[in-house]
CHARMM-style PDB file with segment names, atoms N, HN, CA, C and O in Angstrom:
ATOM      1  N   MET     1      87.592 111.951 136.881  1.00  0.00      PROA
ATOM      2  CA  MET     1      88.744 113.101 137.921  1.00  0.00      PROA
ATOM      3  C   MET     1      88.122 114.497 138.184  1.00  0.00      PROA
ATOM      4  O   MET     1      87.132 114.590 137.458  1.00  0.00      PROA
ATOM      5  N   GLU     2      88.288 115.599 138.908  1.00  0.00      PROA
ATOM      6  HN  GLU     2      89.092 115.524 139.498  1.00  0.00      PROA
ATOM      7  CA  GLU     2      86.976 116.616 139.131  1.00  0.00      PROA
ATOM      8  C   GLU     2      88.093 116.875 139.905  1.00  0.00      PROA
ATOM      9  O   GLU     2      88.756 116.137 140.634  1.00  0.00      PROA
ATOM     10  N   PHE     3      88.228 118.502 139.516  1.00  0.00      PROA
ATOM     11  HN  PHE     3      87.690 119.102 138.924  1.00  0.00      PROA
ATOM     12  CA  PHE     3      89.325 119.487 141.119  1.00  0.00      PROA
ATOM     13  C   PHE     3      88.416 120.866 140.152  1.00  0.00      PROA
ATOM     14  O   PHE     3      87.601 120.986 139.237  1.00  0.00      PROA
ATOM     15  N   THR     4      89.237 121.711 141.116  1.00  0.00      PROA
ATOM     16  HN  THR     4      89.899 121.613 141.859  1.00  0.00      PROA
ATOM     17  CA  THR     4      89.429 123.194 141.167  1.00  0.00      PROA
ATOM     18  C   THR     4      90.085 123.055 141.692  1.00  0.00      PROA
ATOM     19  O   THR     4      90.410 122.489 142.736  1.00  0.00      PROA
ATOM     20  N   ALA     5      90.837 124.361 139.991  1.00  0.00      PROA
ATOM     21  HN  ALA     5      90.573 124.821 139.143  1.00  0.00      PROA
ATOM     22  CA  ALA     5      92.550 124.999 140.585  1.00  0.00      PROA
ATOM     23  C   ALA     5      91.452 126.695 141.264  1.00  0.00      PROA
ATOM     24  O   ALA     5      90.481 127.442 141.139  1.00  0.00      PROA
ATOM     25  N   ALA     6      92.725 126.309 141.998  1.00  0.00      PROA
ATOM     26  HN  ALA     6      93.514 125.703 142.100  1.00  0.00      PROA
ATOM     27  CA  ALA     6      92.362 128.317 142.995  1.00  0.00      PROA
ATOM     28  C   ALA     6      93.180 129.217 141.914  1.00  0.00      PROA
ATOM     29  O   ALA     6      92.737 130.341 142.148  1.00  0.00      PROA
ATOM     30  N   GLU     7      93.967 129.329 141.038  1.00  0.00      PROA
ATOM     31  HN  GLU     7      94.327 128.415 140.848  1.00  0.00      PROA
ATOM     32  CA  GLU     7      94.287 130.045 139.534  1.00  0.00      PROA
ATOM     33  C   GLU     7      94.069 129.670 138.207  1.00  0.00      PROA
ATOM     34  O   GLU     7      94.107 128.473 137.924  1.00  0.00      PROA
ATOM     35  N   PRO     8      93.799 130.683 137.174  1.00  0.00      PROA
ATOM     36  CA  PRO     8      93.586 130.083 135.510  1.00  0.00      PROA
ATOM     37  C   PRO     8      93.904 129.126 135.617  1.00  0.00      PROA
ATOM     38  O   PRO     8      94.147 128.966 136.813  1.00  0.00      PROA
ATOM     39  N   LEU     9      94.148 127.995 134.918  1.00  0.00      PROA
ATOM     40  HN  LEU     9      93.951 128.125 133.947  1.00  0.00      PROA
ATOM     41  CA  LEU     9      95.328 127.258 133.835  1.00  0.00      PROA
ATOM     42  C   LEU     9      95.805 127.562 132.764  1.00  0.00      PROA
ATOM     43  O   LEU     9      95.227 128.107 131.824  1.00  0.00      PROA
ATOM     44  N   THR    10      96.909 127.222 132.839  1.00  0.00      PROA
ATOM     45  HN  THR    10      97.378 126.779 133.602  1.00  0.00      PROA
ATOM     46  CA  THR    10      97.278 128.270 131.514  1.00  0.00      PROA
ATOM     47  C   THR    10      97.093 127.417 130.380  1.00  0.00      PROA
ATOM     48  O   THR    10      97.361 126.215 130.381  1.00  0.00      PROA
ATOM     49  N   GLU    11      96.441 128.322 129.020  1.00  0.00      PROA
ATOM     50  HN  GLU    11      96.223 129.298 129.019  1.00  0.00      PROA
ATOM     51  CA  GLU    11      96.104 127.333 127.977  1.00  0.00      PROA
ATOM     52  C   GLU    11      97.177 126.861 126.683  1.00  0.00      PROA
ATOM     53  O   GLU    11      97.482 127.652 125.790  1.00  0.00      PROA
ATOM     54  N   GLY    12      97.647 125.552 126.738  1.00  0.00      PROA
ATOM     55  HN  GLY    12      97.399 124.910 127.463  1.00  0.00      PROA
ATOM     56  CA  GLY    12      98.603 124.712 126.291  1.00  0.00      PROA
ATOM     57  C   GLY    12      98.771 124.224 127.086  1.00  0.00      PROA
ATOM     58  O   GLY    12      99.076 123.145 126.578  1.00  0.00      PROA
ATOM     59  N   ALA    13      98.859 124.051 128.297  1.00  0.00      PROA
ATOM     60  HN  ALA    13      98.612 124.928 128.709  1.00  0.00      PROA
ATOM     61  CA  ALA    13      99.943 123.526 129.348  1.00  0.00      PROA
ATOM     62  C   ALA    13      99.543 122.227 129.738  1.00  0.00      PROA
ATOM     63  O   ALA    13      98.352 122.005 129.959  1.00  0.00      PROA
ATOM     64  N   PHE    14     100.463 121.280 129.858  1.00  0.00      PROA
ATOM     65  HN  PHE    14     101.431 121.460 129.679  1.00  0.00      PROA
ATOM     66  CA  PHE    14     100.056 120.077 130.772  1.00  0.00      PROA
ATOM     67  C   PHE    14      99.921 120.395 132.316  1.00  0.00      PROA
ATOM     68  O   PHE    14     100.390 121.366 132.910  1.00  0.00      PROA
ATOM     69  N   LEU    15      99.385 119.650 132.681  1.00  0.00      PROA
ATOM     70  HN  LEU    15      99.005 118.861 132.198  1.00  0.00      PROA
ATOM     71  CA  LEU    15      98.774 118.706 134.446  1.00  0.00      PROA
ATOM     72  C   LEU    15      99.352 118.080 134.516  1.00  0.00      PROA
ATOM     73  O   LEU    15      99.424 117.106 133.766  1.00  0.00      PROA
ATOM     74  N   VAL    16     100.359 118.415 135.845  1.00  0.00      PROA
ATOM     75  HN  VAL    16     100.301 119.206 136.454  1.00  0.00      PROA
ATOM     76  CA  VAL    16     101.062 116.714 136.184  1.00  0.00      PROA
ATOM     77  C   VAL    16     100.021 116.697 137.506  1.00  0.00      PROA
ATOM     78  O   VAL    16     100.271 117.615 138.287  1.00  0.00      PROA
ATOM     79  N   VAL    17      98.885 115.819 137.915  1.00  0.00      PROA
ATOM     80  HN  VAL    17      98.682 115.073 137.280  1.00  0.00      PROA
ATOM     81  CA  VAL    17      97.969 115.967 138.901  1.00  0.00      PROA
ATOM     82  C   VAL    17      99.012 114.684 140.055  1.00  0.00      PROA
ATOM     83  O   VAL    17      99.916 113.934 139.688  1.00  0.00      PROA
ATOM     84  N   TYR    18      98.533 114.827 141.206  1.00  0.00      PROA
ATOM     85  HN  TYR    18      97.798 115.436 141.504  1.00  0.00      PROA
ATOM     86  CA  TYR    18      99.169 114.346 142.433  1.00  0.00      PROA
ATOM     87  C   TYR    18      97.913 114.412 142.910  1.00  0.00      PROA
ATOM     88  O   TYR    18      97.189 115.372 143.173  1.00  0.00      PROA
ATOM     89  N   TYR    19      97.610 112.091 143.056  1.00  0.00      PROA
ATOM     90  HN  TYR    19      98.198 111.311 142.843  1.00  0.00      PROA
ATOM     91  CA  TYR    19      96.035 111.848 143.652  1.00  0.00      PROA
ATOM     92  C   TYR    19      96.252 111.161 144.302  1.00  0.00      PROA
ATOM     93  O   TYR    19      97.194 110.399 144.084  1.00  0.00      PROA
ATOM     94  N   ARG    20      95.246 111.038 145.812  1.00  0.00      PROA
ATOM     95  HN  ARG    20      94.481 111.657 145.988  1.00  0.00      PROA
ATOM     96  CA  ARG    20      95.434 110.027 146.209  1.00  0.00      PROA
ATOM     97  C   ARG    20      93.792 109.135 146.508  1.00  0.00      PROA
ATOM     98  O   ARG    20      92.614 109.448 146.683  1.00  0.00      PROA
ATOM     99  N   SER    21      94.217 108.496 146.466  1.00  0.00      PROA
ATOM    100  HN  SER    21      95.174 108.242 146.324  1.00  0.00      PROA
ATOM    101  CA  SER    21      92.401 107.904 147.302  1.00  0.00      PROA
ATOM    102  C   SER    21      91.612 108.049 147.633  1.00  0.00      PROA
ATOM    103  O   SER    21      90.486 107.862 147.172  1.00  0.00      PROA
ATOM    104  N   ASP    22      91.965 108.436 148.560  1.00  0.00      PROA
ATOM    105  HN  ASP    22      92.879 108.588 148.935  1.00  0.00      PROA
ATOM    106  CA  ASP    22      91.750 108.973 149.945  1.00  0.00      PROA
ATOM    107  C   ASP    22      91.478 110.588 150.126  1.00  0.00      PROA
ATOM    108  O   ASP    22      90.878 111.198 151.011  1.00  0.00      PROA
ATOM    109  N   LYS    23      92.020 110.949 149.176  1.00  0.00      PROA
ATOM    110  HN  LYS    23      92.507 110.453 148.457  1.00  0.00      PROA
ATOM    111  CA  LYS    23      91.378 112.939 148.975  1.00  0.00      PROA
ATOM    112  C   LYS    23      91.320 113.233 147.820  1.00  0.00      PROA
ATOM    113  O   LYS    23      91.326 114.311 147.224  1.00  0.00      PROA
ATOM    114  N   GLY    24      91.248 111.924 147.436  1.00  0.00      PROA
ATOM    115  HN  GLY    24      91.243 111.049 147.920  1.00  0.00      PROA
ATOM    116  CA  GLY    24      91.381 113.768 145.507  1.00  0.00      PROA
ATOM    117  C   GLY    24      92.455 113.946 144.937  1.00  0.00      PROA
ATOM    118  O   GLY    24      93.441 113.213 144.861  1.00  0.00      PROA
ATOM    119  N   VAL    25      92.241 115.003 144.505  1.00  0.00      PROA
ATOM    120  HN  VAL    25      91.440 115.598 144.567  1.00  0.00      PROA
ATOM    121  CA  VAL    25      93.603 115.977 143.979  1.00  0.00      PROA
ATOM    122  C   VAL    25      94.428 116.358 145.360  1.00  0.00      PROA
ATOM    123  O   VAL    25      94.060 116.475 146.529  1.00  0.00      PROA
ATOM    124  N   THR    26      95.429 116.469 144.847  1.00  0.00      PROA
ATOM    125  HN  THR    26      95.728 116.374 143.897  1.00  0.00      PROA
ATOM    126  CA  THR    26      96.200 117.487 146.603  1.00  0.00      PROA
ATOM    127  C   THR    26      96.711 117.890 146.710  1.00  0.00      PROA
ATOM    128  O   THR    26      97.132 118.493 147.697  1.00  0.00      PROA
ATOM    129  N   THR    27      97.246 117.728 144.871  1.00  0.00      PROA
ATOM    130  HN  THR    27      96.904 117.238 144.069  1.00  0.00      PROA
ATOM    131  CA  THR    27      97.629 119.462 144.184  1.00  0.00      PROA
ATOM    132  C   THR    27      98.265 118.758 142.352  1.00  0.00      PROA
ATOM    133  O   THR    27      98.090 117.712 141.728  1.00  0.00      PROA
ATOM    134  N   TYR    28      98.963 119.947 142.130  1.00  0.00      PROA
ATOM    135  HN  TYR    28      99.106 120.796 142.637  1.00  0.00      PROA
ATOM    136  CA  TYR    28      99.017 120.076 140.780  1.00  0.00      PROA
ATOM    137  C   TYR    28     100.255 121.401 140.414  1.00  0.00      PROA
ATOM    138  O   TYR    28     100.456 122.509 140.913  1.00  0.00      PROA
ATOM    139  N   GLU    29     100.854 120.683 139.385  1.00  0.00      PROA
ATOM    140  HN  GLU    29     100.690 119.783 138.980  1.00  0.00      PROA
ATOM    141  CA  GLU    29     101.860 121.785 138.875  1.00  0.00      PROA
ATOM    142  C   GLU    29     101.238 121.579 136.659  1.00  0.00      PROA
ATOM    143  O   GLU    29     100.892 120.669 135.905  1.00  0.00      PROA
ATOM    144  N   GLU    30     101.379 122.523 136.615  1.00  0.00      PROA
ATOM    145  HN  GLU    30     101.660 123.262 137.228  1.00  0.00      PROA
ATOM    146  CA  GLU    30     101.742 122.664 135.008  1.00  0.00      PROA
ATOM    147  C   GLU    30     102.765 122.761 134.536  1.00  0.00      PROA
ATOM    148  O   GLU    30     103.517 123.716 134.728  1.00  0.00      PROA
ATOM    149  N   ILE    31     103.083 121.474 133.584  1.00  0.00      PROA
ATOM    150  HN  ILE    31     102.471 120.699 133.428  1.00  0.00      PROA
ATOM    151  CA  ILE    31     103.910 121.956 132.317  1.00  0.00      PROA
ATOM    152  C   ILE    31     104.050 122.154 131.505  1.00  0.00      PROA
ATOM    153  O   ILE    31     103.004 122.083 130.860  1.00  0.00      PROA
ATOM    154  N   GLN    32     105.221 122.556 130.704  1.00  0.00      PROA
ATOM    155  HN  GLN    32     106.070 122.614 131.229  1.00  0.00      PROA
ATOM    156  CA  GLN    32     104.967 122.485 129.296  1.00  0.00      PROA
ATOM    157  C   GLN    32     105.585 121.577 128.343  1.00  0.00      PROA
ATOM    158  O   GLN    32     106.443 120.916 128.929  1.00  0.00      PROA
ATOM    159  N   LYS    33     105.483 121.230 126.915  1.00  0.00      PROA
ATOM    160  HN  LYS    33     104.786 121.767 126.440  1.00  0.00      PROA
ATOM    161  CA  LYS    33     105.449 120.007 126.461  1.00  0.00      PROA
ATOM    162  C   LYS    33     107.032 119.464 126.752  1.00  0.00      PROA
ATOM    163  O   LYS    33     107.487 118.420 127.219  1.00  0.00      PROA
ATOM    164  N   ALA    34     107.535 120.515 126.317  1.00  0.00      PROA
ATOM    165  HN  ALA    34     107.165 121.363 125.937  1.00  0.00      PROA
ATOM    166  CA  ALA    34     109.008 119.979 126.011  1.00  0.00      PROA
ATOM    167  C   ALA    34     109.516 119.676 128.120  1.00  0.00      PROA
ATOM    168  O   ALA    34     110.689 119.825 128.462  1.00  0.00      PROA
ATOM    169  N   ASP    35     108.823 119.426 128.784  1.00  0.00      PROA
ATOM    170  HN  ASP    35     107.870 119.305 128.506  1.00  0.00      PROA
ATOM    171  CA  ASP    35     108.804 119.186 130.292  1.00  0.00      PROA
ATOM    172  C   ASP    35     108.479 117.482 130.237  1.00  0.00      PROA
ATOM    173  O   ASP    35     109.076 116.642 130.911  1.00  0.00      PROA
ATOM    174  N   LEU    36     107.291 117.188 129.178  1.00  0.00      PROA
ATOM    175  HN  LEU    36     106.807 117.870 128.631  1.00  0.00      PROA
ATOM    176  CA  LEU    36     107.334 116.106 129.728  1.00  0.00      PROA
ATOM    177  C   LEU    36     108.476 114.914 129.400  1.00  0.00      PROA
ATOM    178  O   LEU    36     109.581 115.085 128.886  1.00  0.00      PROA
ATOM    179  N   PRO    37     107.908 113.735 129.826  1.00  0.00      PROA
ATOM    180  CA  PRO    37     108.838 112.399 129.225  1.00  0.00      PROA
ATOM    181  C   PRO    37     108.873 112.146 128.393  1.00  0.00      PROA
ATOM    182  O   PRO    37     107.800 111.908 127.839  1.00  0.00      PROA
ATOM    183  N   LYS    38     110.005 112.012 127.715  1.00  0.00      PROA
ATOM    184  HN  LYS    38     110.877 112.206 128.165  1.00  0.00      PROA
ATOM    185  CA  LYS    38     110.049 111.298 126.203  1.00  0.00      PROA
ATOM    186  C   LYS    38     108.861 110.519 125.979  1.00  0.00      PROA
ATOM    187  O   LYS    38     107.951 110.937 125.263  1.00  0.00      PROA
ATOM    188  N   ALA    39     108.823 109.187 126.673  1.00  0.00      PROA
ATOM    189  HN  ALA    39     109.562 108.848 127.255  1.00  0.00      PROA
ATOM    190  CA  ALA    39     107.370 108.156 126.879  1.00  0.00      PROA
ATOM    191  C   ALA    39     105.737 108.821 126.832  1.00  0.00      PROA
ATOM    192  O   ALA    39     104.788 108.113 126.493  1.00  0.00      PROA
ATOM    193  N   VAL    40     105.524 110.696 127.335  1.00  0.00      PROA
ATOM    194  HN  VAL    40     106.295 111.271 127.610  1.00  0.00      PROA
ATOM    195  CA  VAL    40     104.954 110.553 126.803  1.00  0.00      PROA
ATOM    196  C   VAL    40     104.562 110.961 125.889  1.00  0.00      PROA
ATOM    197  O   VAL    40     103.777 110.586 125.018  1.00  0.00      PROA
ATOM    198  N   ALA    41     105.596 112.452 126.236  1.00  0.00      PROA
ATOM    199  HN  ALA    41     106.233 112.756 126.944  1.00  0.00      PROA
ATOM    200  CA  ALA    41     105.640 113.060 125.022  1.00  0.00      PROA
ATOM    201  C   ALA    41     105.451 112.502 123.120  1.00  0.00      PROA
ATOM    202  O   ALA    41     105.405 113.273 122.161  1.00  0.00      PROA
ATOM    203  N   ASN    42     105.402 111.481 123.090  1.00  0.00      PROA
ATOM    204  HN  ASN    42     105.440 110.855 123.869  1.00  0.00      PROA
ATOM    205  CA  ASN    42     105.541 110.727 121.952  1.00  0.00      PROA
ATOM    206  C   ASN    42     104.300 111.034 121.553  1.00  0.00      PROA
ATOM    207  O   ASN    42     103.894 111.612 120.544  1.00  0.00      PROA
ATOM    208  N   LEU    43     103.433 110.302 123.011  1.00  0.00      PROA
ATOM    209  HN  LEU    43     103.762 109.832 123.830  1.00  0.00      PROA
ATOM    210  CA  LEU    43     101.965 109.332 122.264  1.00  0.00      PROA
ATOM    211  C   LEU    43     101.658 111.844 122.251  1.00  0.00      PROA
ATOM    212  O   LEU    43     100.806 112.391 122.952  1.00  0.00      PROA
ATOM    213  N   PHE    44     102.214 112.288 121.703  1.00  0.00      PROA
ATOM    214  HN  PHE    44     102.906 111.844 121.134  1.00  0.00      PROA
ATOM    215  CA  PHE    44     101.827 113.815 121.308  1.00  0.00      PROA
ATOM    216  C   PHE    44     101.988 114.637 119.489  1.00  0.00      PROA
ATOM    217  O   PHE    44     101.993 115.691 118.853  1.00  0.00      PROA
ATOM    218  N   LYS    45     102.101 113.058 119.419  1.00  0.00      PROA
ATOM    219  HN  LYS    45     102.097 112.202 119.936  1.00  0.00      PROA
ATOM    220  CA  LYS    45     103.185 114.240 118.011  1.00  0.00      PROA
ATOM    221  C   LYS    45     102.762 113.954 117.266  1.00  0.00      PROA
ATOM    222  OT1 LYS    45     103.084 114.399 116.164  1.00  0.00      PROA
TER     223      LYS     45
END
C-alpha cells in the first residue's frame, strides 16, 4: 500500500488507515500506542 500524506507524519505514532479497493487509501489518522485496541497493543509488547 502506498499513499501520500498531506502533512509530515508524527514519529512514533500509529496510523489508522481507511482503504477502499476501488479508491485506495481514502483517509488516515494518527493515534498513540495507548489508543490502540488491546489485541493490537499486545503485538507491540
